[in-house]
A tleap script that builds the chain and sets N, CA, C and O, in Angstrom:
source leaprc.protein.ff14SB
mol = sequence {
  NMET LEU ILE GLY GLY THR GLN ARG HIE SER
  ALA VAL ALA GLY PRO THR ASN VAL ARG TRP
  THR LEU SER GLY ASP PRO LEU VAL ALA ALA
  THR VAL SER PHE ASP GLN LYS THR GLY LEU
  ILE GLY VAL HIE GLY ASN PHE GLN MET SER
  VAL SER TYR ASP TRP PHE GLY ASN PRO ARG
  SER GLY SER SER LEU SER ASN ALA TYR GLU
  ALA TYR LEU PHE TRP ASP GLY GLN ASN LEU
  LYS LEU VAL THR ILE GLN GLY SER ILE CSER
}
set mol.1.N position { 102.429 77.226 132.850 }
set mol.1.CA position { 103.025 78.222 133.695 }
set mol.1.C position { 103.151 77.605 135.082 }
set mol.1.O position { 102.237 76.925 135.549 }
set mol.2.N position { 104.275 77.839 135.736 }
set mol.2.CA position { 104.523 77.308 137.066 }
set mol.2.C position { 104.474 78.453 138.060 }
set mol.2.O position { 105.310 79.356 138.008 }
set mol.3.N position { 103.515 78.427 138.959 }
set mol.3.CA position { 103.377 79.475 139.968 }
set mol.3.C position { 103.464 78.821 141.335 }
set mol.3.O position { 102.656 77.952 141.662 }
set mol.4.N position { 104.445 79.234 142.140 }
set mol.4.CA position { 104.588 78.701 143.495 }
set mol.4.C position { 104.720 77.184 143.523 }
set mol.4.O position { 104.243 76.533 144.453 }
set mol.5.N position { 105.371 76.618 142.503 }
set mol.5.CA position { 105.576 75.184 142.460 }
set mol.5.C position { 104.360 74.405 141.988 }
set mol.5.O position { 104.398 73.175 141.959 }
set mol.6.N position { 103.284 75.085 141.618 }
set mol.6.CA position { 102.060 74.431 141.166 }
set mol.6.C position { 101.830 74.743 139.690 }
set mol.6.O position { 101.966 75.885 139.252 }
set mol.7.N position { 101.482 73.718 138.943 }
set mol.7.CA position { 101.210 73.920 137.512 }
set mol.7.C position { 99.868 74.630 137.340 }
set mol.7.O position { 98.850 74.177 137.864 }
set mol.8.N position { 99.869 75.739 136.606 }
set mol.8.CA position { 98.643 76.489 136.301 }
set mol.8.C position { 98.490 76.549 134.790 }
set mol.8.O position { 99.474 76.728 134.071 }
set mol.9.N position { 97.275 76.402 134.308 }
set mol.9.CA position { 97.011 76.487 132.880 }
set mol.9.C position { 96.265 77.773 132.584 }
set mol.9.O position { 95.293 78.111 133.260 }
set mol.10.N position { 96.718 78.475 131.585 }
set mol.10.CA position { 96.027 79.682 131.136 }
set mol.10.C position { 95.102 79.302 129.992 }
set mol.10.O position { 95.533 78.683 129.019 }
set mol.11.N position { 93.846 79.668 130.106 }
set mol.11.CA position { 92.888 79.403 129.034 }
set mol.11.C position { 93.109 80.391 127.901 }
set mol.11.O position { 93.322 81.580 128.140 }
set mol.12.N position { 93.060 79.909 126.688 }
set mol.12.CA position { 93.150 80.785 125.535 }
set mol.12.C position { 91.763 81.362 125.307 }
set mol.12.O position { 90.801 80.628 125.078 }
set mol.13.N position { 91.670 82.686 125.370 }
set mol.13.CA position { 90.375 83.348 125.220 }
set mol.13.C position { 90.143 83.717 123.764 }
set mol.13.O position { 91.089 83.978 123.021 }
set mol.14.N position { 88.909 83.735 123.372 }
set mol.14.CA position { 88.570 84.141 122.022 }
set mol.14.C position { 87.218 83.588 121.634 }
set mol.14.O position { 86.559 82.914 122.425 }
set mol.15.N position { 86.810 83.877 120.417 }
set mol.15.CA position { 85.506 83.403 119.962 }
set mol.15.C position { 85.520 81.886 119.739 }
set mol.15.O position { 86.526 81.313 119.321 }
set mol.16.N position { 84.400 81.267 120.023 }
set mol.16.CA position { 84.219 79.841 119.770 }
set mol.16.C position { 82.906 79.647 119.027 }
set mol.16.O position { 82.068 80.548 118.982 }
set mol.17.N position { 82.735 78.468 118.448 }
set mol.17.CA position { 81.503 78.139 117.704 }
set mol.17.C position { 81.179 79.187 116.642 }
set mol.17.O position { 80.031 79.610 116.508 }
set mol.18.N position { 82.184 79.598 115.898 }
set mol.18.CA position { 82.015 80.639 114.869 }
set mol.18.C position { 81.312 80.035 113.656 }
set mol.18.O position { 81.729 78.999 113.137 }
set mol.19.N position { 80.233 80.700 113.208 }
set mol.19.CA position { 79.450 80.246 112.056 }
set mol.19.C position { 79.159 81.432 111.128 }
set mol.19.O position { 78.431 82.355 111.492 }
set mol.20.N position { 79.739 81.389 109.927 }
set mol.20.CA position { 79.473 82.408 108.910 }
set mol.20.C position { 78.355 81.918 108.005 }
set mol.20.O position { 78.297 80.734 107.673 }
set mol.21.N position { 77.461 82.826 107.602 }
set mol.21.CA position { 76.364 82.494 106.702 }
set mol.21.C position { 76.323 83.516 105.573 }
set mol.21.O position { 76.321 84.724 105.807 }
set mol.22.N position { 76.290 83.014 104.361 }
set mol.22.CA position { 76.178 83.869 103.185 }
set mol.22.C position { 74.703 84.133 102.917 }
set mol.22.O position { 73.901 83.200 102.861 }
set mol.23.N position { 74.345 85.398 102.754 }
set mol.23.CA position { 72.955 85.784 102.480 }
set mol.23.C position { 72.801 86.062 100.992 }
set mol.23.O position { 73.463 86.950 100.456 }
set mol.24.N position { 71.945 85.322 100.330 }
set mol.24.CA position { 71.705 85.549 98.911 }
set mol.24.C position { 72.801 84.952 98.035 }
set mol.24.O position { 73.656 84.200 98.503 }
set mol.25.N position { 72.753 85.303 96.765 }
set mol.25.CA position { 73.681 84.787 95.764 }
set mol.25.C position { 74.604 85.917 95.308 }
set mol.25.O position { 74.137 86.870 94.684 }
set mol.26.N position { 75.914 85.832 95.607 }
set mol.26.CA position { 76.827 86.919 95.254 }
set mol.26.C position { 77.092 87.045 93.747 }
set mol.26.O position { 77.786 87.968 93.321 }
set mol.27.N position { 76.556 86.142 92.949 }
set mol.27.CA position { 76.755 86.219 91.502 }
set mol.27.C position { 75.584 86.868 90.765 }
set mol.27.O position { 75.691 87.139 89.569 }
set mol.28.N position { 74.474 87.121 91.452 }
set mol.28.CA position { 73.267 87.636 90.800 }
set mol.28.C position { 73.538 88.927 90.023 }
set mol.28.O position { 73.170 89.016 88.852 }
set mol.29.N position { 74.154 89.899 90.625 }
set mol.29.CA position { 74.393 91.178 89.947 }
set mol.29.C position { 75.873 91.369 89.614 }
set mol.29.O position { 76.305 92.494 89.358 }
set mol.30.N position { 76.648 90.297 89.613 }
set mol.30.CA position { 78.082 90.398 89.354 }
set mol.30.C position { 78.349 90.762 87.894 }
set mol.30.O position { 77.574 90.420 87.000 }
set mol.31.N position { 79.446 91.453 87.677 }
set mol.31.CA position { 79.881 91.752 86.316 }
set mol.31.C position { 81.143 90.947 86.028 }
set mol.31.O position { 81.961 90.703 86.915 }
set mol.32.N position { 81.281 90.544 84.781 }
set mol.32.CA position { 82.418 89.725 84.367 }
set mol.32.C position { 83.146 90.449 83.245 }
set mol.32.O position { 82.521 91.013 82.347 }
set mol.33.N position { 84.463 90.428 83.303 }
set mol.33.CA position { 85.272 91.043 82.257 }
set mol.33.C position { 86.393 90.076 81.871 }
set mol.33.O position { 86.720 89.149 82.612 }
set mol.34.N position { 86.971 90.314 80.695 }
set mol.34.CA position { 88.078 89.483 80.227 }
set mol.34.C position { 89.198 90.379 79.746 }
set mol.34.O position { 88.971 91.279 78.937 }
set mol.35.N position { 90.403 90.144 80.232 }
set mol.35.CA position { 91.578 90.906 79.821 }
set mol.35.C position { 92.343 90.081 78.788 }
set mol.35.O position { 92.941 89.059 79.127 }
set mol.36.N position { 92.326 90.516 77.545 }
set mol.36.CA position { 92.962 89.761 76.458 }
set mol.36.C position { 94.486 89.701 76.603 }
set mol.36.O position { 95.111 88.745 76.143 }
set mol.37.N position { 95.087 90.708 77.237 }
set mol.37.CA position { 96.543 90.711 77.417 }
set mol.37.C position { 96.994 89.627 78.396 }
set mol.37.O position { 97.967 88.915 78.147 }
set mol.38.N position { 96.270 89.513 79.517 }
set mol.38.CA position { 96.688 88.579 80.574 }
set mol.38.C position { 95.936 87.260 80.534 }
set mol.38.O position { 96.402 86.261 81.082 }
set mol.39.N position { 94.768 87.249 79.885 }
set mol.39.CA position { 93.934 86.053 79.876 }
set mol.39.C position { 93.131 85.882 81.153 }
set mol.39.O position { 92.513 84.839 81.367 }
set mol.40.N position { 93.137 86.911 82.009 }
set mol.40.CA position { 92.411 86.822 83.276 }
set mol.40.C position { 90.946 87.199 83.102 }
set mol.40.O position { 90.601 88.111 82.351 }
set mol.41.N position { 90.107 86.480 83.809 }
set mol.41.CA position { 88.675 86.764 83.880 }
set mol.41.C position { 88.447 87.466 85.212 }
set mol.41.O position { 88.823 86.950 86.265 }
set mol.42.N position { 87.833 88.637 85.162 }
set mol.42.CA position { 87.533 89.394 86.375 }
set mol.42.C position { 86.059 89.283 86.713 }
set mol.42.O position { 85.205 89.374 85.831 }
set mol.43.N position { 85.756 89.086 87.989 }
set mol.43.CA position { 84.378 89.038 88.464 }
set mol.43.C position { 84.263 90.031 89.610 }
set mol.43.O position { 85.026 89.962 90.573 }
set mol.44.N position { 83.315 90.949 89.510 }
set mol.44.CA position { 83.117 91.993 90.508 }
set mol.44.C position { 81.659 91.937 90.955 }
set mol.44.O position { 80.748 91.886 90.130 }
set mol.45.N position { 81.452 91.947 92.258 }
set mol.45.CA position { 80.084 91.881 92.750 }
set mol.45.C position { 79.979 92.254 94.208 }
set mol.45.O position { 80.943 92.708 94.823 }
set mol.46.N position { 78.803 92.057 94.748 }
set mol.46.CA position { 78.514 92.375 96.143 }
set mol.46.C position { 78.023 91.131 96.868 }
set mol.46.O position { 77.493 90.201 96.260 }
set mol.47.N position { 78.210 91.140 98.163 }
set mol.47.CA position { 77.761 90.022 98.990 }
set mol.47.C position { 77.415 90.528 100.378 }
set mol.47.O position { 77.778 91.642 100.755 }
set mol.48.N position { 76.717 89.708 101.125 }
set mol.48.CA position { 76.399 90.015 102.519 }
set mol.48.C position { 76.567 88.736 103.316 }
set mol.48.O position { 76.017 87.694 102.961 }
set mol.49.N position { 77.327 88.822 104.391 }
set mol.49.CA position { 77.520 87.674 105.267 }
set mol.49.C position { 77.230 88.083 106.699 }
set mol.49.O position { 77.462 89.224 107.100 }
set mol.50.N position { 76.716 87.126 107.460 }
set mol.50.CA position { 76.518 87.349 108.889 }
set mol.50.C position { 77.305 86.290 109.649 }
set mol.50.O position { 77.605 85.219 109.121 }
set mol.51.N position { 77.627 86.604 110.879 }
set mol.51.CA position { 78.398 85.690 111.714 }
set mol.51.C position { 77.734 85.578 113.085 }
set mol.51.O position { 77.221 86.556 113.627 }
set mol.52.N position { 77.757 84.376 113.625 }
set mol.52.CA position { 77.334 84.171 115.009 }
set mol.52.C position { 78.447 83.404 115.699 }
set mol.52.O position { 79.110 82.566 115.087 }
set mol.53.N position { 78.647 83.694 116.972 }
set mol.53.CA position { 79.742 83.074 117.714 }
set mol.53.C position { 79.494 83.237 119.208 }
set mol.53.O position { 78.620 83.995 119.627 }
set mol.54.N position { 80.263 82.525 119.989 }
set mol.54.CA position { 80.227 82.664 121.445 }
set mol.54.C position { 81.500 83.379 121.878 }
set mol.54.O position { 82.598 83.033 121.442 }
set mol.55.N position { 81.342 84.375 122.735 }
set mol.55.CA position { 82.468 85.120 123.277 }
set mol.55.C position { 82.430 84.976 124.781 }
set mol.55.O position { 81.558 85.534 125.447 }
set mol.56.N position { 83.377 84.226 125.315 }
set mol.56.CA position { 83.413 83.906 126.741 }
set mol.56.C position { 82.082 83.312 127.202 }
set mol.56.O position { 81.593 83.621 128.288 }
set mol.57.N position { 81.504 82.452 126.352 }
set mol.57.CA position { 80.262 81.767 126.688 }
set mol.57.C position { 79.001 82.550 126.378 }
set mol.57.O position { 77.900 82.027 126.552 }
set mol.58.N position { 79.129 83.788 125.923 }
set mol.58.CA position { 77.965 84.618 125.608 }
set mol.58.C position { 77.757 84.665 124.100 }
set mol.58.O position { 78.702 84.933 123.357 }
set mol.59.N position { 76.524 84.406 123.631 }
set mol.59.CA position { 76.269 84.443 122.182 }
set mol.59.C position { 76.377 85.866 121.634 }
set mol.59.O position { 75.888 86.820 122.238 }
set mol.60.N position { 77.020 85.983 120.489 }
set mol.60.CA position { 77.175 87.270 119.809 }
set mol.60.C position { 76.884 87.070 118.328 }
set mol.60.O position { 76.846 85.941 117.839 }
set mol.61.N position { 76.680 88.169 117.625 }
set mol.61.CA position { 76.482 88.101 116.179 }
set mol.61.C position { 76.948 89.407 115.550 }
set mol.61.O position { 77.148 90.411 116.234 }
set mol.62.N position { 77.114 89.370 114.243 }
set mol.62.CA position { 77.541 90.557 113.524 }
set mol.62.C position { 77.450 90.316 112.034 }
set mol.62.O position { 76.877 89.321 111.590 }
set mol.63.N position { 78.011 91.220 111.271 }
set mol.63.CA position { 78.021 91.068 109.820 }
set mol.63.C position { 79.405 91.419 109.302 }
set mol.63.O position { 80.200 92.048 110.000 }
set mol.64.N position { 79.683 91.010 108.085 }
set mol.64.CA position { 80.996 91.248 107.499 }
set mol.64.C position { 81.214 92.733 107.265 }
set mol.64.O position { 80.277 93.467 106.953 }
set mol.65.N position { 82.451 93.167 107.416 }
set mol.65.CA position { 82.792 94.557 107.136 }
set mol.65.C position { 82.865 94.790 105.637 }
set mol.65.O position { 82.487 95.852 105.142 }
set mol.66.N position { 83.351 93.790 104.924 }
set mol.66.CA position { 83.421 93.882 103.464 }
set mol.66.C position { 82.063 93.540 102.879 }
set mol.66.O position { 81.361 92.672 103.398 }
set mol.67.N position { 81.688 94.218 101.800 }
set mol.67.CA position { 80.432 93.869 101.134 }
set mol.67.C position { 80.563 93.877 99.615 }
set mol.67.O position { 79.569 93.754 98.899 }
set mol.68.N position { 81.783 94.020 99.130 }
set mol.68.CA position { 82.047 93.933 97.696 }
set mol.68.C position { 83.245 93.012 97.504 }
set mol.68.O position { 84.085 92.884 98.394 }
set mol.69.N position { 83.318 92.382 96.358 }
set mol.69.CA position { 84.459 91.519 96.081 }
set mol.69.C position { 84.938 91.717 94.653 }
set mol.69.O position { 84.213 92.176 93.771 }
set mol.70.N position { 86.187 91.349 94.476 }
set mol.70.CA position { 86.820 91.390 93.169 }
set mol.70.C position { 87.641 90.101 93.068 }
set mol.70.O position { 88.541 89.865 93.874 }
set mol.71.N position { 87.329 89.288 92.092 }
set mol.71.CA position { 88.027 88.014 91.913 }
set mol.71.C position { 88.620 87.950 90.515 }
set mol.71.O position { 88.044 88.464 89.556 }
set mol.72.N position { 89.768 87.316 90.416 }
set mol.72.CA position { 90.408 87.094 89.121 }
set mol.72.C position { 90.667 85.607 88.963 }
set mol.72.O position { 91.205 84.949 89.853 }
set mol.73.N position { 90.270 85.094 87.801 }
set mol.73.CA position { 90.416 83.676 87.510 }
set mol.73.C position { 91.155 83.493 86.191 }
set mol.73.O position { 91.198 84.392 85.351 }
set mol.74.N position { 91.737 82.305 86.030 }
set mol.74.CA position { 92.460 81.980 84.810 }
set mol.74.C position { 91.977 80.629 84.296 }
set mol.74.O position { 91.857 79.681 85.072 }
set mol.75.N position { 91.702 80.530 83.009 }
set mol.75.CA position { 91.286 79.270 82.383 }
set mol.75.C position { 92.544 78.545 81.929 }
set mol.75.O position { 93.280 79.057 81.085 }
set mol.76.N position { 92.803 77.352 82.481 }
set mol.76.CA position { 94.023 76.609 82.131 }
set mol.76.C position { 93.822 75.607 80.998 }
set mol.76.O position { 94.689 74.775 80.731 }
set mol.77.N position { 92.678 75.694 80.339 }
set mol.77.CA position { 92.366 74.775 79.260 }
set mol.77.C position { 91.401 73.686 79.677 }
set mol.77.O position { 90.757 73.064 78.832 }
set mol.78.N position { 91.297 73.449 80.984 }
set mol.78.CA position { 90.364 72.444 81.503 }
set mol.78.C position { 89.512 72.968 82.646 }
set mol.78.O position { 88.357 72.569 82.797 }
set mol.79.N position { 90.076 73.860 83.453 }
set mol.79.CA position { 89.379 74.357 84.642 }
set mol.79.C position { 89.670 75.830 84.863 }
set mol.79.O position { 90.704 76.348 84.440 }
set mol.80.N position { 88.738 76.493 85.533 }
set mol.80.CA position { 89.006 77.844 86.012 }
set mol.80.C position { 89.823 77.740 87.285 }
set mol.80.O position { 89.501 76.952 88.175 }
set mol.81.N position { 90.876 78.530 87.372 }
set mol.81.CA position { 91.736 78.562 88.553 }
set mol.81.C position { 91.625 79.945 89.204 }
set mol.81.O position { 91.788 80.966 88.536 }
set mol.82.N position { 91.353 79.968 90.483 }
set mol.82.CA position { 91.282 81.230 91.211 }
set mol.82.C position { 92.683 81.780 91.380 }
set mol.82.O position { 93.567 81.104 91.907 }
set mol.83.N position { 92.883 83.018 90.930 }
set mol.83.CA position { 94.178 83.692 91.080 }
set mol.83.C position { 94.159 84.516 92.360 }
set mol.83.O position { 95.020 84.349 93.224 }
set mol.84.N position { 93.171 85.410 92.480 }
set mol.84.CA position { 93.008 86.214 93.700 }
set mol.84.C position { 91.532 86.481 93.931 }
set mol.84.O position { 90.724 86.468 93.002 }
set mol.85.N position { 91.206 86.720 95.170 }
set mol.85.CA position { 89.880 87.225 95.534 }
set mol.85.C position { 90.086 88.165 96.709 }
set mol.85.O position { 90.827 87.868 97.646 }
set mol.86.N position { 89.415 89.304 96.638 }
set mol.86.CA position { 89.627 90.336 97.639 }
set mol.86.C position { 88.309 91.023 97.950 }
set mol.86.O position { 87.518 91.303 97.050 }
set mol.87.N position { 88.080 91.289 99.210 }
set mol.87.CA position { 86.887 92.012 99.619 }
set mol.87.C position { 87.197 93.472 99.862 }
set mol.87.O position { 88.338 93.840 100.141 }
set mol.88.N position { 86.181 94.294 99.755 }
set mol.88.CA position { 86.333 95.715 100.042 }
set mol.88.C position { 84.994 96.275 100.507 }
set mol.88.O position { 83.953 95.631 100.374 }
set mol.89.N position { 85.040 97.444 101.036 }
set mol.89.CA position { 83.819 98.124 101.477 }
set mol.89.C position { 83.376 99.028 100.347 }
set mol.89.O position { 84.131 99.894 99.906 }
set mol.90.N position { 82.147 98.828 99.874 }
set mol.90.CA position { 81.675 99.650 98.754 }
set mol.90.C position { 80.776 100.762 99.234 }
set mol.90.O position { 80.288 101.553 98.427 }
savepdb mol mol.pdb
quit
């Protein structure tokens, strides 16, 4: 930005040093299903994540808004391929 003939730089504000941490194992109580029509494997479960970050130089923390997930996978004959994964609030 040029102000009064002098170059000025605007700092981009936002969180820095963002670190997400998964608490526990999201597969422990997960349920698995198989759809014979589509060949998709469904996995449904719960998870908990926390986040820490700096906001304008001040340390902050929080937790994920989503705490449930639904994933669909497909077996291609050699590997499982992730089709979709989605979080929701349970």
